[in-house]
Backbone as CSV, one residue per row, in Angstrom:
resi,resn,N_x,N_y,N_z,CA_x,CA_y,CA_z,C_x,C_y,C_z
1,UNK,0.857,-1.080,0.024,0.320,0.038,0.215,1.216,1.316,0.177
2,UNK,0.231,2.235,-0.738,1.234,3.345,-0.894,1.045,4.468,0.366
3,UNK,2.051,5.176,0.770,1.944,6.184,2.017,1.098,7.171,1.793
4,UNK,0.267,7.363,2.728,-0.115,8.686,2.338,0.088,10.022,3.367
5,UNK,0.402,11.104,3.460,0.470,12.127,4.515,0.089,13.007,4.265
6,UNK,-0.620,13.702,5.308,-1.150,14.897,4.784,-1.254,15.593,6.620
7,UNK,-1.427,17.149,6.768,-0.698,18.052,7.900,-1.702,19.029,8.067
8,UNK,-1.687,19.500,9.250,-2.252,21.052,9.207,-1.701,21.649,10.416
9,UNK,-1.663,22.783,9.994,-0.741,23.760,11.132,-1.854,24.576,11.726
10,UNK,-2.054,24.649,12.808,-3.258,25.276,13.784,-2.136,26.564,14.562
11,UNK,-2.060,27.568,13.669,-1.238,28.631,14.311,-1.652,29.078,15.560
12,UNK,-2.986,29.818,15.594,-3.352,30.039,17.351,-3.369,29.032,18.016
13,UNK,-2.914,27.903,18.290,-2.858,26.943,18.997,-1.366,26.330,19.170
14,UNK,-0.635,27.066,18.267,0.980,26.705,18.265,1.217,24.715,17.812
15,UNK,0.098,24.359,16.688,-0.229,22.990,16.850,0.520,22.214,15.577
16,UNK,1.037,21.463,15.625,0.905,20.879,14.013,0.266,19.282,14.012
17,UNK,-0.463,18.688,13.441,-1.069,17.443,13.610,-0.681,17.022,12.124
18,UNK,-0.270,16.008,12.548,0.265,15.038,10.785,-0.382,13.448,10.983
19,UNK,-0.796,13.690,9.427,-1.422,11.790,9.619,-1.140,11.134,8.837
20,UNK,-0.806,10.499,8.798,0.425,8.993,7.996,-0.578,7.809,7.803
21,UNK,-0.577,7.469,6.652,-0.769,5.838,6.496,-0.493,5.188,5.210
22,UNK,-1.030,3.619,5.333,-0.359,2.920,4.507,0.910,2.376,4.779
23,UNK,2.194,2.369,3.770,3.433,2.033,4.001,4.729,3.332,4.420
24,UNK,4.898,3.647,4.971,5.578,4.794,5.768,6.972,4.850,4.995
25,UNK,7.501,4.967,4.149,8.736,5.146,3.486,9.639,5.913,4.201
26,UNK,11.207,5.944,3.992,11.884,7.133,4.508,11.668,8.371,3.774
27,UNK,12.223,8.384,2.402,11.900,9.418,1.289,10.518,10.554,1.225
28,UNK,9.036,9.496,1.536,8.323,9.916,1.908,8.257,10.959,3.640
29,UNK,8.655,10.485,4.147,8.636,11.101,5.664,9.422,12.538,5.562
30,UNK,10.426,12.003,5.013,11.711,13.564,4.805,11.135,14.400,4.157
31,UNK,10.247,14.020,2.595,9.965,14.944,2.028,8.814,15.677,2.525
32,UNK,7.874,15.164,3.766,6.628,15.502,3.867,7.188,17.122,4.769
33,UNK,8.457,16.654,5.896,9.148,17.246,6.494,9.821,18.912,5.814
34,UNK,10.483,18.407,5.136,10.939,19.743,4.116,9.383,20.570,3.384
35,UNK,8.695,20.011,2.909,7.260,20.621,2.922,6.918,21.709,3.505
36,UNK,6.298,21.263,4.804,6.266,21.157,6.324,7.234,22.636,6.322
37,UNK,8.090,22.634,6.744,9.352,23.457,6.923,8.848,25.154,5.950
38,UNK,8.254,24.492,4.887,8.339,25.585,3.978,6.962,26.686,4.020
39,UNK,6.340,25.781,5.102,5.172,26.433,5.124,5.143,27.882,5.706
40,UNK,4.315,28.760,5.146,4.189,30.169,5.928,3.591,30.111,7.331
41,UNK,3.200,29.857,7.517,2.122,29.297,9.107,3.289,28.434,10.231
42,UNK,4.024,27.518,8.939,5.069,26.702,10.258,6.291,27.456,10.674
43,UNK,6.187,26.826,12.265,7.296,27.165,13.150,7.718,25.814,14.056
44,UNK,8.973,26.055,13.875,9.509,24.631,14.716,9.185,24.313,16.100
45,UNK,8.777,25.811,16.529,8.441,25.402,17.893,7.108,25.295,18.751
46,UNK,6.200,24.776,17.368,5.406,24.476,17.481,5.177,22.936,18.104
47,UNK,3.942,22.896,19.026,4.242,21.488,19.395,3.649,20.483,18.208
48,UNK,3.839,18.480,17.799,3.245,18.302,16.904,2.333,16.716,17.685
49,UNK,1.262,16.769,16.593,0.717,15.508,17.435,1.114,14.549,15.805
50,UNK,1.629,13.671,15.788,1.821,12.788,14.805,0.735,11.579,14.815
51,UNK,0.074,11.125,14.168,-0.797,10.213,14.242,-0.223,9.366,13.390
52,UNK,0.594,7.698,13.328,0.661,6.803,12.571,0.079,5.627,12.832
53,UNK,-1.136,5.349,13.146,-2.233,4.710,13.679,-2.179,3.716,12.566
54,UNK,-2.290,4.176,10.848,-3.077,3.939,10.151,-1.614,3.455,8.966
55,UNK,-0.344,3.639,9.776,0.781,3.037,8.587,1.531,2.082,9.293
56,UNK,2.639,1.740,8.345,3.089,0.579,8.471,4.444,0.981,8.640
57,UNK,5.555,1.693,9.592,6.921,1.718,9.450,7.446,1.273,8.615
58,UNK,8.293,1.255,7.380,8.940,0.415,6.746,11.005,1.663,6.394
59,UNK,11.150,2.089,7.053,12.576,2.309,7.313,13.052,1.647,8.431
60,UNK,14.559,1.856,8.431,15.694,1.179,9.539,15.874,2.554,10.675
61,UNK,16.258,1.978,11.340,16.815,2.313,12.524,18.317,3.407,12.064
62,UNK,19.090,3.276,11.059,19.843,4.313,10.469,18.941,5.178,10.322
63,UNK,18.338,5.146,9.266,17.188,6.070,8.487,16.541,7.120,9.586
64,UNK,16.101,6.319,11.016,15.798,7.204,11.911,17.291,8.364,12.189
65,UNK,18.154,7.707,12.580,19.372,8.401,12.964,19.390,9.832,11.816
66,UNK,19.332,9.187,10.895,19.223,10.473,9.572,18.834,11.618,9.399
67,UNK,17.162,11.190,10.257,16.219,11.815,10.173,16.280,12.947,11.245
68,UNK,17.142,12.122,12.415,17.644,12.930,13.612,18.701,14.392,13.273
69,UNK,19.367,13.868,12.849,20.293,14.555,11.536,19.972,15.742,11.142
70,UNK,18.719,15.076,10.363,17.740,16.236,9.054,17.332,17.897,10.152
71,UNK,16.778,17.184,11.278,16.190,17.983,12.040,17.067,18.953,13.332
72,UNK,18.167,18.359,13.133,19.565,18.782,13.848,20.080,20.289,13.223
73,UNK,20.205,19.766,12.010,21.168,20.364,11.151,20.203,21.591,10.316
74,UNK,18.917,21.508,10.303,18.013,22.461,9.717,17.272,23.626,10.505
75,UNK,17.509,24.605,10.573,16.798,25.615,11.837,15.757,25.825,11.179
76,UNK,14.890,25.524,10.089,13.424,25.436,10.149,12.353,24.279,10.417
77,UNK,13.454,23.702,10.986,12.789,22.113,11.635,13.132,21.766,13.347
78,UNK,13.801,22.650,13.190,14.892,22.343,14.494,14.244,23.265,16.172
79,UNK,13.274,22.688,16.417,12.695,23.588,17.674,12.547,23.044,19.031
80,UNK,12.610,23.610,20.130,12.435,23.114,21.247,10.428,23.199,21.196
81,UNK,10.228,21.680,21.400,8.900,21.851,21.028,8.261,20.157,21.963
82,UNK,7.004,19.977,21.803,7.140,18.572,22.049,6.051,17.919,21.446
83,UNK,6.402,16.616,20.999,5.816,15.971,19.862,5.150,14.605,20.662
84,UNK,3.972,14.478,20.161,3.178,12.716,20.625,3.018,12.071,19.632
85,UNK,3.624,10.772,19.587,3.205,10.031,18.470,2.621,9.062,18.764
86,UNK,0.714,8.783,18.382,-0.199,8.198,18.497,0.627,6.794,17.799
87,UNK,0.221,5.711,18.622,0.826,4.647,18.082,-0.658,3.524,18.178
88,UNK,-0.751,2.332,17.557,-1.759,1.547,17.816,-1.214,0.053,17.469
89,UNK,0.199,-0.219,16.910,0.865,-1.498,16.959,2.066,-1.698,17.054
90,UNK,2.563,-2.526,17.365,4.092,-3.211,17.720,5.110,-2.401,16.955
91,UNK,5.234,-2.823,15.601,6.091,-1.712,14.486,5.834,-0.229,14.739
92,UNK,4.777,0.443,14.989,4.760,1.675,15.205,5.670,2.248,16.505
93,UNK,5.120,1.636,17.564,5.751,1.807,18.729,7.292,1.616,18.726
94,UNK,7.654,0.350,18.418,9.329,0.021,17.899,10.007,1.266,17.482
95,UNK,9.476,1.854,16.320,10.177,3.014,15.435,10.080,4.328,16.537
96,UNK,8.779,4.348,16.999,8.410,5.653,18.178,9.837,5.513,18.936
97,UNK,9.898,4.110,19.806,10.805,4.595,20.751,12.199,4.496,20.238
98,UNK,12.544,3.787,19.288,13.744,3.779,18.645,13.969,5.474,18.336
99,UNK,13.473,6.516,17.684,13.426,7.820,17.120,13.666,8.327,18.933
100,UNK,12.778,7.915,20.092,13.345,8.406,21.437,14.963,8.424,22.136
101,UNK,14.572,7.172,21.734,16.550,6.400,21.993,17.194,7.162,21.469
102,UNK,17.850,7.556,19.921,18.778,7.928,19.372,18.911,9.708,19.477
103,UNK,17.773,10.002,19.687,17.411,11.540,19.164,18.357,11.968,20.637
104,UNK,19.100,13.153,19.923,19.542,13.958,20.569,19.092,15.511,20.099
105,UNK,17.982,16.003,20.579,17.435,17.113,20.305,16.747,18.087,21.468
106,UNK,16.343,19.268,21.086,15.713,19.732,22.119,14.243,19.280,22.133
107,UNK,13.705,18.633,21.064,12.327,18.228,21.066,11.959,17.110,22.512
108,UNK,10.718,17.317,23.243,10.366,16.367,23.691,9.271,15.358,23.227
109,UNK,9.634,13.868,23.201,8.890,13.011,22.453,8.179,12.139,23.653
110,UNK,6.802,11.832,23.228,5.864,10.924,23.844,5.547,10.309,23.141
111,UNK,5.298,8.664,23.398,4.485,7.942,22.383,3.250,7.585,23.238
112,UNK,2.279,7.606,22.478,1.063,7.567,23.041,-0.096,6.705,22.599
113,UNK,-0.972,6.095,23.513,-1.924,5.566,21.949,-3.654,6.015,22.112
114,UNK,-3.812,6.944,22.673,-4.997,7.851,22.495,-4.725,9.487,22.228
115,UNK,-5.782,9.717,21.674,-5.806,10.666,21.428,-5.487,12.026,22.433
116,UNK,-6.423,11.512,23.218,-6.598,12.559,24.576,-5.570,12.825,25.153
117,UNK,-4.598,11.740,25.456,-3.395,11.737,25.743,-2.523,12.400,24.997
118,UNK,-2.566,12.441,23.961,-1.794,13.116,23.136,-1.856,14.572,22.951
119,UNK,-2.880,14.978,23.192,-3.767,16.769,23.502,-3.013,17.297,24.725
120,UNK,-2.976,15.893,25.651,-2.664,16.824,27.270,-0.955,16.983,27.085
121,UNK,-0.157,15.623,26.009,1.011,16.147,26.448,1.742,16.681,25.350
122,UNK,0.692,17.750,24.678,1.486,18.942,23.763,0.480,19.895,24.359
123,UNK,0.266,20.158,25.902,-0.386,21.151,26.106,-1.598,21.912,25.722
124,UNK,-2.317,21.328,24.724,-3.618,21.609,24.338,-4.692,21.551,25.591
125,UNK,-5.169,22.999,25.364,-6.511,22.775,26.557,-7.416,22.099,26.457
126,UNK,-8.283,21.245,27.344,-9.092,20.357,27.123,-10.550,20.486,26.250
127,UNK,-10.645,22.480,26.127,-11.269,22.556,25.086,-10.830,22.448,23.343
128,UNK,-9.654,22.322,23.258,-9.250,21.773,22.188,-9.440,20.532,21.166
129,UNK,-9.665,19.534,22.336,-9.901,18.168,22.031,-10.729,17.598,20.765
130,UNK,-11.885,18.428,20.866,-12.893,18.433,19.715,-11.677,19.016,18.740
131,UNK,-11.263,19.663,18.118,-10.864,20.779,17.193,-9.503,19.760,16.861
132,UNK,-8.715,19.400,18.151,-7.640,18.258,17.593,-8.584,17.058,16.599
133,UNK,-9.509,16.338,17.053,-10.269,14.789,16.916,-10.444,15.306,15.544
134,UNK,-11.338,16.935,15.172,-12.098,16.711,13.990,-10.722,16.981,12.895
135,UNK,-9.939,17.545,13.024,-9.136,17.892,12.397,-7.981,16.895,12.095
136,UNK,-8.017,15.642,12.910,-7.567,14.415,12.191,-8.282,14.019,11.817
137,UNK,-9.652,13.940,11.612,-10.313,13.117,11.089,-10.276,13.738,9.529
138,UNK,-10.458,14.937,9.745,-10.319,15.365,7.872,-9.332,15.572,7.613
139,UNK,-7.841,15.438,7.784,-6.514,14.772,7.200,-6.444,13.544,6.950
140,UNK,-7.562,12.769,7.638,-7.342,11.273,7.272,-7.900,10.959,5.941
141,UNK,-9.186,11.691,6.223,-9.897,11.282,4.580,-9.460,12.235,3.544
142,UNK,-8.719,13.423,4.004,-7.679,14.114,2.479,-6.820,13.246,2.208
143,UNK,-6.190,12.226,3.361,-4.842,11.604,2.674,-5.117,10.264,1.600
144,UNK,-6.510,9.879,2.014,-6.866,8.250,1.988,-7.587,8.578,1.043
145,UNK,-8.060,10.167,0.386,-9.122,10.120,-1.374,-7.712,10.445,-2.011
146,UNK,-6.552,10.860,-1.818,-5.455,11.452,-2.789,-4.517,10.144,-3.400
């Protein structure tokens, strides 16, 4: 299955939502981050919720190390923030834990299994939960229609 990625920047909440589905390969992840960095409303200090629950991660640990280097070496991607990674399978969990293990960056990472925990981790207010949930549903529908 081909990968699909979509994202939404919510500047007033200082939040980025990313949705991933299908076979998530290295090049797709890198291209998405580079595209995101070019967005007018993007700020590398915005907190992030990555929803990988519908994705199968097919890259290797070496790729994760390269990804961390990409973040570290690009000021438009490098910032102090919190990232919540929503996972649902052992494959997703292992890759998320590997990222947390190899990173040496100023962002804090937490692997979570519920959207409520993710929103709390990135300091979204309880009233923002519906906005985040609806936005991720919108991203999922958009990504799967491509």
